C-alpha positions in Angstrom: 8.0 -25.5 -10.7 8.2 -25.8 -6.9 10.5 -28.9 -6.9 12.8 -27.3 -9.5 13.2 -24.1 -7.5 13.6 -25.9 -4.1 17.1 -25.1 -2.7 18.0 -23.3 -5.9 20.3 -20.3 -6.1 18.7 -17.6 -8.2 20.4 -14.8 -10.1 19.4 -11.2 -9.2 17.6 -11.0 -12.6 15.6 -14.2 -11.8 14.7 -12.8 -8.4 13.5 -9.5 -10.0 11.3 -11.4 -12.5 9.7 -13.6 -9.8 9.0 -10.5 -7.6 7.5 -8.3 -10.4 5.4 -11.2 -11.8 3.9 -11.9 -8.4 3.3 -8.2 -7.8 1.2 -8.2 -11.0 3.2 -5.8 -13.1 3.4 -6.0 -16.9 0.6 -8.4 -17.3 -1.6 -7.8 -20.3 -4.0 -4.9 -19.7 -7.7 -5.6 -19.8 -9.4 -5.3 -23.2 -12.0 -2.5 -23.0 -13.1 -0.8 -19.8 -11.8 -2.2 -16.5 -14.5 -4.0 -14.6 -15.4 -4.1 -11.0 -14.3 -7.8 -10.9 -10.8 -6.9 -12.2 -10.4 -4.2 -9.6 -11.5 -6.5 -6.9 -9.2 -9.4 -8.1 -6.2 -7.1 -8.4 -6.7 -5.5 -5.0 -7.1 -8.9 -3.4 -4.0 -10.3 -5.1 -1.9 -7.4 -3.8 -3.3 -8.0 -0.3 -3.0 -4.3 0.8 -3.4 -0.8 -0.6 -1.7 1.7 1.5 -3.7 4.8 2.3 -1.9 8.2 2.5 -3.2 11.7 2.8 -0.8 13.3 0.2 -2.8 14.3 -2.9 -0.2 16.2 -5.0 -0.8 13.6 -7.8 -3.6 11.3 -6.6 -4.5 9.5 -3.4 -2.0 6.7 -2.9 -4.5 3.8 -2.7 -5.7 4.5 -6.3 -2.3 4.3 -8.0 -1.2 0.7 -7.5 -4.3 -0.5 -9.5 -3.5 2.1 -12.2 0.0 0.7 -12.4 -1.4 -2.8 -13.1 -4.7 -2.2 -14.9 -4.2 1.1 -16.6 -6.9 3.8 -16.6 -10.0 2.7 -14.6 -13.0 4.3 -13.0 -12.0 5.6 -9.5 -15.6 4.9 -8.4 -15.0 1.1 -8.8 -12.3 1.1 -6.0 -14.4 3.5 -3.9 -17.3 1.1 -4.0 -15.1 -1.9 -3.1 -13.7 0.1 -0.1 -16.7 2.0 1.1 -19.8 0.6 -0.7 -21.9 -0.7 2.2 -21.8 -4.1 3.6 -21.0 -5.8 0.3 -17.6 -4.1 0.2 -14.6 -6.3 -0.5 -12.0 -4.1 1.3 -11.9 -2.5 4.7 -9.7 0.1 6.4 -7.2 -0.9 9.1 -3.6 -0.7 10.0 -2.0 -3.4 7.9 1.0 -1.8 6.3 0.4 1.6 7.8 -3.2 2.7 7.3 -4.4 0.4 4.5 -7.3 -1.0 2.5 -7.3 -4.7 3.1 -9.4 -7.6 1.8 -12.4 -8.1 4.2 -11.7 -11.8 4.6 -8.5 -10.9 6.4 -10.2 -8.9 9.1 -10.3 -11.9 11.5 -6.5 -12.2 11.0 -6.0 -8.7 12.5 -8.1 -9.3 15.6 -4.9 -10.2 17.6 -3.6 -6.7 16.7 -6.9 -5.1 17.7 -6.6 -6.9 21.1 -3.0 -5.7 21.5 -4.2 -2.2 20.7 -7.0 -2.3 23.2 -4.5 -3.5 25.9 -1.9 -0.8 24.9 0.8 -3.2 23.8 3.7 -1.8 21.7 3.1 1.1 19.4 -0.5 1.6 20.7 0.7 2.8 24.1 -0.1 6.5 23.6 -3.8 5.9 22.7 -4.1 3.3 25.4 -2.7 5.7 28.0 -5.3 8.2 26.8 -8.0 5.6 27.2 -6.9 4.7 30.8 -6.8 8.3 31.8 -10.1 9.2 30.1 -12.5 6.2 30.4 -15.6 8.4 30.3 -14.5 10.0 27.0 -14.0 6.6 25.5 -17.5 5.4 26.7 -19.1 8.6 25.5 -17.7 8.3 22.0 -18.5 4.6 21.9 -22.1 5.3 22.8 -22.4 8.3 20.5 -21.2 6.4 17.5 -23.5 3.5 18.3 -26.4 6.0 18.5 -25.5 8.4 15.7 -23.1 6.6 13.3 -21.9 7.0 10.7 -20.2 10.1 12.0 -16.9 12.1 11.6 -14.8 12.8 14.7 -15.4 16.5 14.2 -19.1 15.9 14.7 -18.7 14.1 18.0 -19.1 15.6 21.5 -15.8 16.7 22.8 -14.3 18.2 19.7 -14.2 21.7 21.2 -12.0 20.9 24.2 -8.8 21.8 22.3 -6.1 19.4 21.1 -4.9 16.7 23.5 -2.0 15.9 21.3 0.3 18.8 20.3 1.7 17.0 17.3 -1.5 15.8 15.6 -3.8 18.4 17.1 -6.4 15.8 17.9 -9.4 16.6 20.0 -10.5 14.4 22.9 -13.2 12.9 20.6 -10.7 12.1 17.9 -8.3 10.4 20.4 -11.2 8.3 21.7 -12.4 7.4 18.1 -8.9 6.4 17.1 -8.5 4.2 20.1 -11.7 2.4 19.3 -10.6 2.2 15.6 -7.3 0.6 16.5 -9.2 -1.8 18.9 -11.5 -2.9 16.1 -14.8 -1.7 17.8 -15.4 0.9 15.1 -14.1 1.1 11.5 -14.3 3.4 8.5 -17.8 3.4 7.0 -16.7 5.8 4.2 -14.5 8.8 3.5 -15.7 12.3 2.6 -14.0 13.8 -0.5 -13.4 17.1 1.3 -10.4 16.6 3.4 -10.4 12.8 3.0 -12.3 12.7 6.3 -12.8 9.3 7.9 -16.4 8.5 8.8 -16.8 6.1 11.7 -19.4 3.5 12.5 -19.6 0.2 14.5 -17.6 -2.5 12.8 -20.6 -4.9 13.0 -22.7 -2.4 10.9 -20.0 -1.8 8.3 -18.4 -5.2 7.4 -20.2 -8.1 5.6 -22.1 -10.2 8.1 -20.1 -13.3 7.1 -16.9 -11.6 8.1 -18.2 -10.3 11.4 -19.4 -13.8 12.3 -16.2 -15.6 11.3 -14.6 -17.2 14.3 -11.3 -15.5 15.5 -8.3 -17.6 14.6 -5.4 -18.1 17.0 -2.7 -15.5 17.0 -0.3 -18.0 15.4 -2.7 -19.1 12.7 -3.7 -15.5 11.9 0.0 -14.6 11.5 0.7 -17.6 9.3 -2.2 -16.6 7.0 -0.9 -13.0 6.8 2.6 -14.3 5.9 1.2 -16.6 3.3 -0.6 -13.6 1.7 2.5 -11.5 1.9 4.6 -14.3 0.3 2.0 -14.8 -2.5 2.2 -11.1 -3.3 6.0 -10.8 -3.1 6.9 -14.1 -4.8 10.4 -14.1 -3.3 11.4 -12.4 -0.1 13.5 -12.5 3.0 11.9 -12.8 6.4 12.2 -9.1 7.0 10.5 -8.5 3.7 7.6 -10.8 4.7 7.4 -9.3 8.2 7.2 -5.7 6.9 4.3 -6.4 4.5 1.8 -6.5 7.4 4.2 -5.1 10.0 4.3 -8.2 12.2 6.4 -8.4 15.4 9.9 -9.6 14.6 10.2 -12.6 16.9 6.7 -13.9 16.0 7.4 -13.4 12.3 10.6 -15.5 12.5 8.7 -18.3 14.3 5.8 -18.3 11.8 8.2 -18.3 8.8 9.9 -21.3 10.2 6.5 -23.0 10.6 5.6 -22.2 7.0 8.8 -23.7 5.7 8.1 -26.8 7.7 4.6 -27.2 6.1 6.0 -26.5 2.6 4.3 -23.1 2.1 7.6 -21.4 1.8 10.7 -22.9 0.0 14.1 -21.8 1.2 16.4 -20.4 -1.6 19.4 -18.2 -2.1 19.9 -15.2 -4.3 23.4 -14.2 -5.4 24.4 -11.1 -3.5 21.8 -11.3 -0.8 23.1 -11.6 2.7 19.8 -13.0 4.2 18.2 -16.3 3.3 15.3 -16.0 0.8 12.0 -17.8 0.6 10.0 -18.7 -2.5 6.3 -19.5 -2.9 5.7 -22.9 -4.5 4.3 -21.5 -7.7 7.2 -19.0 -8.3 8.2 -18.6 -11.9 11.0 -16.7 -13.7 9.4 -15.7 -17.0 10.6 -12.7 -18.9 8.6 -9.5 -18.4 7.8 -6.7 -20.7 6.1 -3.4 -19.9 6.5 0.1 -18.6 4.5 1.7 -15.8 4.9 4.1 -12.9 4.8 3.2 -9.2 3.5 5.2 -6.4 6.0 5.6 -3.5 3.7 3.4 -1.4 3.6 0.5 -3.9 4.7 -2.9 -2.5 7.4 -3.0 -5.1 9.3 -0.2 -3.5 7.7 0.7 -0.1 10.3 -1.4 1.9 13.4 0.5 0.9 16.0 -2.2 1.9 14.1 -4.6 -0.5 14.1 -2.1 -3.3 17.8 -1.6 -3.0 18.5 -5.3 -2.7 16.3 -6.4 -5.6 16.8 -3.5 -8.0 19.9 -1.7 -6.8 17.5 1.2 -6.5 18.3 3.7 -3.7 14.9 5.3 -2.9 13.8 7.7 -0.3 10.6 9.7 0.1 11.6 13.3 0.2 8.3 14.9 1.1 9.6 15.9 4.5 13.1 16.9 3.2 13.7 20.7 2.8 13.3 21.5 -0.9 17.0 22.6 -1.3 18.2 19.2 0.0 16.0 17.0 -2.2 17.9 14.8 -4.6 15.0 14.1 -7.0 11.9 16.0 -5.9 8.8 16.1 -3.7 6.7 13.2 -4.9 8.9 10.8 -6.9 7.6 7.8 -8.7 9.9 4.9 -9.8 9.6 3.8 -13.4 9.2 0.0 -13.8 10.5 -1.0 -17.2 10.4 -4.7 -18.1 12.4 -6.5 -15.3 14.0 -3.4 -13.6 13.4 0.0 -12.1 14.9 2.2 -14.8 14.4 5.8 -13.5 12.1 8.1 -11.5 9.8 11.1 -12.1 8.8 13.9 -9.8 5.1 14.3 -10.7 2.4 16.7 -9.8 -1.2 17.1 -11.0 -1.9 20.8 -11.9 -5.7 20.5 -11.7 -6.4 24.1 -12.3 -4.2 24.2 -15.4 -5.2 20.7 -16.4 -1.7 19.5 -16.9 0.4 16.6 -15.6 3.7 18.2 -14.5 6.9 16.3 -14.8 9.0 18.4 -12.4 12.0 16.2 -12.7 12.9 13.2 -14.9 15.9 11.0 -14.1 17.2 7.7 -15.6 19.1 5.2 -13.5 22.9 4.9 -14.2 23.5 3.1 -17.5 19.9 3.3 -18.7 19.7 4.7 -22.3 17.5 7.8 -22.0 16.1 7.8 -25.5 14.6 4.3 -25.5 13.3 4.9 -21.9 11.6 8.1 -22.9 9.9 6.4 -25.9 8.6 3.7 -23.6 7.5 6.1 -20.9 5.6 8.7 -23.0 2.5 6.6 -23.6 2.3 5.7 -19.8 2.4 9.4 -19.0 -0.3 10.3 -21.5 -2.5 7.5 -20.1 -2.0 8.8 -16.6 -2.9 12.3 -17.6 -6.1 11.1 -19.2 -7.0 9.0 -16.2 -6.5 12.0 -13.9 -8.7 14.2 -16.2 -5.7 16.3 -17.4 -5.3 17.5 -20.9 -1.5 17.7 -21.3 1.9 16.6 -20.0 4.5 19.3 -19.3 8.1 18.4 -18.7 10.4 20.8 -16.8 14.1 20.9 -17.9 15.3 19.0 -14.8 17.2 15.8 -15.0 18.9 13.8 -17.7 15.7 12.2 -18.9 13.8 15.5 -19.3 14.9 16.5 -22.9 14.4 13.0 -24.4 11.0 12.8 -22.7 10.0 16.1 -24.0 10.9 15.0 -27.5 9.0 11.7 -27.1 5.9 13.4 -25.9 
């Protein structure tokens, strides 16, 4: 397949099929209950699960696996992320705050070194560390002596916020500096408030990972770009760069090196201004399925890619005033076969035990009746997975009436 695709010009449809197939959508769902091995395999194939504090529907890191596996036991992912030293995932800044495969931890040590030195976006925390070395050392020693521990339990939490935006205490600032620098990591999260519990990295991660030699900056970045390319299937250099948020100049250099070694194959997609790159095993098979995507899913998290691939203009409107929102507060794209066919504004009404569809919208030209029929089972499955008894559709959007009928 690699030789056939080399130098080839793909149609937009072919590009979408490559992308969705590599991102694991519409594969056959597991027969019977989802196993720990299936959760582990899917999370590793994606390469990153973005963590976000919004819980209007469900925590963001749980939803990409639901989109690909269907209903699964939340405890399976919790164990992979926070289940002692045998965990397969760890928390760090990959694509924003993320759960990442533990074997990639050595590939982020260059970023940890940058953070400790205050390079780039880490400047504010590094400035705090330079101005407050005793606070950093106190928190470092206290976590070593007491960990695992929350920032609110550390000495220095009653000194008032040092940051007017986040309201962080001195101890929280110090802990986050150490977290960015890789000295400490997330041992677990408390359900109440989704509170991060810190401990020394060497006490949290598997011993084999801790003892893995640190690769060069260049090799680490090549590894990360290979993983990004494997997840995306087809991508521009900015797409690949965004996956793990690499520096632009370094990303361009590493992509050129991967092309030279044959790990990326140059290609063109009709209508794309930027050059594209394929992985050697890229295929263009037809896809069938219907699922919902969290706003932080790799299919749609990089908005320029979503628009280029799917002609899908998508913006997260959480911070937009209600009267200015086009579609709603927490809007999930609908992945239907080889396209993004619409979007739903969803909310879990836990007290009333209902999944609320607060808005339902089809993309231009998408027949609403067939879309609603395909979508209804996915919504029922999501409601059951979330422990909700019913799906309720508000009369908002062109898809609302057909969806109500289909349900």
